Structures are given as C-alpha cells and as structure tokens.
C-alpha positions as CSV (number, residue, x, y, z in Angstrom):
1,M,-8.0,-52.7,-15.0
2,K,-5.3,-54.5,-12.9
3,R,-2.8,-51.7,-13.6
4,T,-5.4,-49.1,-12.6
5,L,-6.1,-50.9,-9.4
6,A,-2.4,-51.2,-8.7
7,V,-2.0,-47.4,-9.1
8,A,-5.0,-46.8,-6.9
9,L,-3.7,-49.0,-4.2
10,R,-0.3,-47.3,-4.2
11,V,-1.9,-43.8,-4.0
12,A,-4.2,-44.9,-1.2
13,Q,-1.2,-46.3,0.8
14,Q,0.8,-43.2,0.2
15,L,-2.1,-41.0,1.2
16,S,-2.8,-43.0,4.4
17,H,0.8,-42.3,5.5
18,D,0.5,-38.6,4.9
19,H,-1.2,-37.5,8.2
20,R,-1.6,-33.9,7.2
21,S,-3.4,-34.8,4.0
22,M,-5.6,-37.2,5.9
23,A,-6.5,-34.6,8.5
24,L,-7.3,-32.2,5.6
25,I,-9.6,-34.7,4.0
26,V,-11.3,-36.3,7.1
27,V,-11.3,-33.6,9.8
28,M,-11.2,-30.2,8.1
29,P,-14.6,-30.2,6.2
30,A,-16.5,-31.2,9.3
31,L,-14.6,-28.7,11.4
32,L,-15.3,-25.9,8.9
33,L,-19.0,-26.8,8.7
34,S,-19.1,-26.6,12.5
35,V,-17.6,-23.1,12.4
36,F,-20.3,-22.0,10.0
37,Y,-22.9,-23.5,12.4
38,W,-21.5,-21.4,15.3
39,V,-21.3,-18.3,13.1
40,Y,-25.0,-18.6,12.2
41,E,-26.1,-20.0,15.5
42,S,-28.7,-17.2,15.8
43,R,-29.9,-17.7,12.2
44,P,-30.4,-21.4,11.7
45,D,-32.4,-20.7,8.5
46,I,-29.3,-19.3,6.9
47,F,-27.1,-22.2,8.0
48,N,-29.7,-24.7,6.7
49,H,-29.6,-22.9,3.4
50,I,-25.8,-22.8,2.9
51,G,-24.8,-25.8,4.9
52,P,-25.6,-28.5,2.2
53,A,-23.8,-26.4,-0.4
54,L,-20.7,-26.2,1.9
55,I,-20.7,-30.0,2.1
56,G,-20.2,-29.9,-1.7
57,L,-17.8,-26.9,-1.8
58,F,-15.3,-28.3,0.7
59,P,-14.5,-31.5,-1.2
60,F,-14.3,-29.7,-4.5
61,T,-11.7,-27.3,-3.1
62,I,-9.8,-29.8,-1.0
63,F,-9.4,-32.5,-3.6
64,F,-8.4,-30.0,-6.2
65,L,-5.6,-28.8,-3.9
66,I,-4.5,-32.3,-2.8
67,T,-4.6,-33.7,-6.3
68,S,-2.7,-30.9,-8.1
69,V,0.0,-30.8,-5.4
70,T,0.4,-34.6,-5.2
71,M,0.7,-35.0,-8.9
72,V,3.3,-32.3,-9.2
73,R,5.2,-33.9,-6.3
74,E,5.1,-37.3,-8.1
75,R,6.5,-35.7,-11.3
76,T,9.3,-33.7,-9.6
77,S,10.4,-36.7,-7.6
78,G,10.7,-38.8,-10.7
79,T,8.0,-41.3,-9.6
80,L,5.7,-40.4,-12.4
81,E,8.5,-40.8,-15.0
82,R,9.3,-44.3,-13.6
83,L,5.7,-45.3,-13.8
84,M,5.5,-44.2,-17.4
85,T,8.4,-46.5,-18.3
86,T,6.2,-49.4,-17.4
87,P,3.4,-50.7,-19.7
88,I,0.8,-48.5,-17.8
89,R,-1.0,-46.0,-20.0
90,R,-1.7,-42.4,-19.1
91,G,-5.4,-43.1,-18.9
92,E,-4.9,-45.9,-16.5
93,L,-2.7,-43.7,-14.4
94,I,-5.2,-41.0,-14.3
95,A,-8.0,-43.5,-13.5
96,G,-6.0,-45.0,-10.7
97,Y,-5.5,-41.6,-9.0
98,T,-9.1,-40.8,-9.4
99,L,-10.3,-44.1,-8.0
100,A,-8.0,-43.8,-4.9
101,L,-9.1,-40.2,-4.2
102,S,-12.8,-41.1,-4.8
103,I,-12.6,-43.7,-2.0
104,A,-11.1,-41.0,0.3
105,S,-13.8,-38.6,-0.7
106,F,-16.5,-41.1,0.2
107,V,-15.1,-41.3,3.8
108,Q,-15.0,-37.6,3.9
109,A,-18.5,-37.2,2.6
110,V,-19.9,-39.7,5.2
111,I,-18.2,-37.9,8.1
112,T,-19.2,-34.4,7.0
113,T,-22.8,-35.3,6.1
114,A,-23.2,-37.2,9.4
115,V,-21.8,-34.3,11.4
116,G,-24.1,-31.9,9.5
117,V,-27.3,-33.9,9.9
118,W,-26.9,-35.5,13.4
119,L,-24.8,-33.0,15.3
120,L,-25.6,-29.7,13.6
121,G,-29.2,-30.4,12.7
122,L,-29.2,-29.8,9.0
123,D,-32.7,-30.5,7.6
124,L,-32.2,-32.3,4.3
125,A,-34.9,-33.8,2.1
126,Q,-32.4,-36.3,0.6
127,P,-29.5,-36.9,3.0
128,W,-28.2,-39.7,0.7
129,G,-28.4,-37.4,-2.2
130,V,-26.2,-34.9,-0.4
131,L,-23.7,-37.7,0.4
132,F,-23.7,-38.8,-3.3
133,L,-23.2,-35.2,-4.6
134,A,-20.4,-34.7,-2.1
135,V,-18.5,-37.6,-3.7
136,V,-19.3,-36.3,-7.2
137,S,-18.0,-32.9,-6.1
138,S,-14.7,-34.4,-5.0
139,I,-14.3,-36.4,-8.3
140,V,-14.8,-33.2,-10.3
141,G,-12.3,-31.4,-8.1
142,T,-9.9,-34.2,-8.5
143,A,-10.2,-34.2,-12.3
144,L,-9.7,-30.4,-12.4
145,G,-6.7,-30.8,-10.1
146,L,-5.2,-33.4,-12.4
147,L,-5.6,-31.0,-15.3
148,A,-4.1,-28.1,-13.4
149,S,-1.1,-30.1,-12.3
150,A,-0.1,-30.5,-16.0
151,F,0.7,-26.8,-16.2
152,A,2.5,-26.5,-12.9
153,R,6.3,-27.0,-12.5
154,T,6.4,-26.8,-8.7
155,E,4.0,-27.5,-5.9
156,F,3.9,-23.8,-5.2
157,Q,2.7,-23.2,-8.7
158,A,0.0,-25.9,-8.3
159,V,-1.3,-24.0,-5.2
160,Q,-1.3,-20.7,-7.3
161,F,-3.8,-22.3,-9.6
162,M,-6.3,-22.5,-6.8
163,P,-7.4,-18.8,-6.9
164,L,-7.8,-19.0,-10.6
165,A,-9.7,-22.3,-10.7
166,I,-11.7,-22.0,-7.4
167,I,-12.4,-18.4,-6.4
168,P,-14.3,-17.3,-9.6
169,Q,-16.4,-20.4,-9.3
170,F,-17.2,-19.7,-5.7
171,L,-18.2,-16.1,-6.4
172,L,-20.5,-17.1,-9.3
173,C,-21.9,-20.4,-8.0
174,G,-25.0,-18.8,-6.4
175,L,-23.9,-19.3,-2.8
176,L,-23.4,-15.6,-2.2
177,V,-26.0,-14.2,-4.7
178,P,-28.7,-16.1,-6.5
179,R,-27.5,-16.7,-10.1
180,D,-30.7,-15.5,-11.6
181,Q,-30.1,-12.1,-9.9
182,M,-26.7,-11.7,-11.6
183,V,-26.1,-9.5,-14.7
184,A,-26.4,-11.5,-17.9
185,P,-22.7,-11.8,-18.7
186,L,-22.0,-13.2,-15.2
187,Y,-25.0,-15.5,-15.3
188,W,-23.9,-17.0,-18.6
189,L,-20.3,-17.3,-17.4
190,S,-21.6,-19.2,-14.3
191,E,-23.5,-21.6,-16.6
192,M,-20.1,-22.7,-18.0
193,L,-18.7,-23.6,-14.5
194,P,-19.1,-26.9,-12.8
195,L,-19.5,-25.6,-9.3
196,S,-22.6,-23.6,-10.3
197,H,-24.5,-26.7,-11.4
198,L,-23.2,-28.6,-8.4
199,I,-24.6,-26.0,-6.0
200,D,-27.9,-26.1,-7.9
201,A,-28.0,-29.9,-7.4
202,F,-27.4,-29.4,-3.7
203,D,-30.3,-27.0,-3.5
204,I,-32.5,-29.6,-5.1
205,V,-31.6,-32.4,-2.8
206,T,-32.0,-30.1,0.2
207,T,-35.6,-29.1,-0.6
208,E,-37.0,-31.9,-2.8
209,S,-37.5,-35.5,-1.7
210,D,-37.9,-36.9,-5.2
211,V,-35.2,-37.5,-7.8
212,S,-36.3,-35.0,-10.4
213,S,-35.2,-34.7,-14.1
214,E,-33.6,-31.4,-13.2
215,L,-31.4,-33.1,-10.6
216,L,-30.4,-35.8,-13.1
217,V,-29.4,-33.1,-15.6
218,K,-27.3,-31.4,-13.0
219,V,-25.5,-34.7,-12.2
220,G,-25.1,-35.4,-15.9
221,V,-23.4,-32.0,-16.3
222,Q,-20.9,-32.9,-13.5
223,V,-20.2,-36.2,-15.3
224,I,-19.5,-34.4,-18.5
225,F,-17.1,-31.9,-16.8
226,A,-15.3,-34.7,-14.9
227,L,-14.8,-36.8,-18.1
228,G,-13.7,-33.7,-20.0
229,F,-11.1,-32.7,-17.3
230,L,-9.8,-36.3,-17.1
231,T,-9.5,-36.6,-20.8
232,L,-7.6,-33.3,-21.1
233,A,-5.4,-34.3,-18.1
234,S,-4.5,-37.6,-19.7
235,L,-3.6,-35.8,-23.0
236,T,-1.5,-33.1,-21.4
237,L,0.1,-34.9,-18.4
238,P,3.9,-34.6,-18.8
239,R,6.2,-37.4,-17.6
240,K,8.6,-35.1,-15.8
241,T,9.1,-31.5,-15.0
242,A,11.4,-29.7,-17.5
C-alpha cells in the first residue's frame, strides 16, 4: 500500500506541473459541454438527452489519451525501468497510476457536472449519480489507456490507438442511434464494449431517481471491464521500449 501511495503521489505531482494536461483535464470537458449547449440552444430537449452522456464520454476519452501517452513517456525516458528495479510490483505501479488519475478525474467530474447542472441547466434525476459515473468512466478509460500503452513504442503510436479504441465505441454506444435500433451484429458487438453500458447507466441516472438493479448491473459491468483492463495491463506492461 505504501508503495502504491508513493507512486500515486509522484504521478499527481508530475501531473500538477504539466499545465497542458491539467487544462485538458479540468477545463476542456466543461468547455466542450458548453459548446454543445450553444449548438443545441434552440433544442434544449436534445441537449438534456445527450448532455449527461457527454459528461461520461469526455473523461473516458481524455483519460485514455493522457494515461497511454504518459505511460509511454515514462517508459521511453527510462523512469519506468528505474521504478521496476525497486521492490515495487507491477500491480502496485498500475494501482498507483490509477489512484492518482482517479483523484484528478474526481476534480474534473465535479467541475463538469456543476457547470452542466448550474450553468447549463441540465435536468438530472440523480446529479450525484452522474458525478459518480463520470469518475467510473475515467477509471475505465485510464485502465484501457494503461493496456494500450503496453503495445505502443512511441507517444505518437499511443495516440494512434485512440481511433481504434474510442471511435468504434462512440459509434456503437447508443449516443448517435439507440442500440436497440441497430442491426443484430452491431448490437451484440456494442454489448461487448464498456462505453455502451456506461451510456446506458447515464441514461438511467438522468431519468430515474431511484438506484435500480439495472443501474447496479451497469456499474458492475464497468468494474469488471476496469479490473480486466488493469489485470491485462499489469501482465503486459514492458519495463522499457525496445
């Protein structure tokens, strides 16, 4: 636990000194949500439908990008190799990164949800549920980013994984077309993607004030995906770039 906390503290300090990453985490989601509000200013019903889902989509995407690039940078600079020569285990290293980025995601979720509810007028049945799911979304994105970084040799290659890992999920998550209206192969493919279940969960907390069993199942699916990605990341993480 102490080694995990030490890694988390180091990553948090490093992140706090990276002003561009901090702006991407703290400012960008709220700014993008505001842009969507202005785009649909004449159709508030559409914005109220997609707004909560966007609060979940943004951290999933942003933390995937930041995590994959940061981990590759750590590896190419030799930092990761030096860490691995200490008694720290790969699982503790992965947990430390996840913990640090989870704290950053909570700050992001609070700001974005507050802007959405208080400034942009999103009507949410469970505002705290949206906040919680935004953090869950970032954790899954972080876990997927850690896994993707294991297969990238350069930061540019890490960025190249984004279209492969994010865009298909965005197209099939139900935000553009309801999933039950998709052809059967696409529907069943969407069932195997974490973002689809995440958007379903956001739809539930937007319209239902009670914590339903369906919501708990959707959250459970996210936990399974996150643990699966983190486990695979810890098994495949190389010490250095060949």
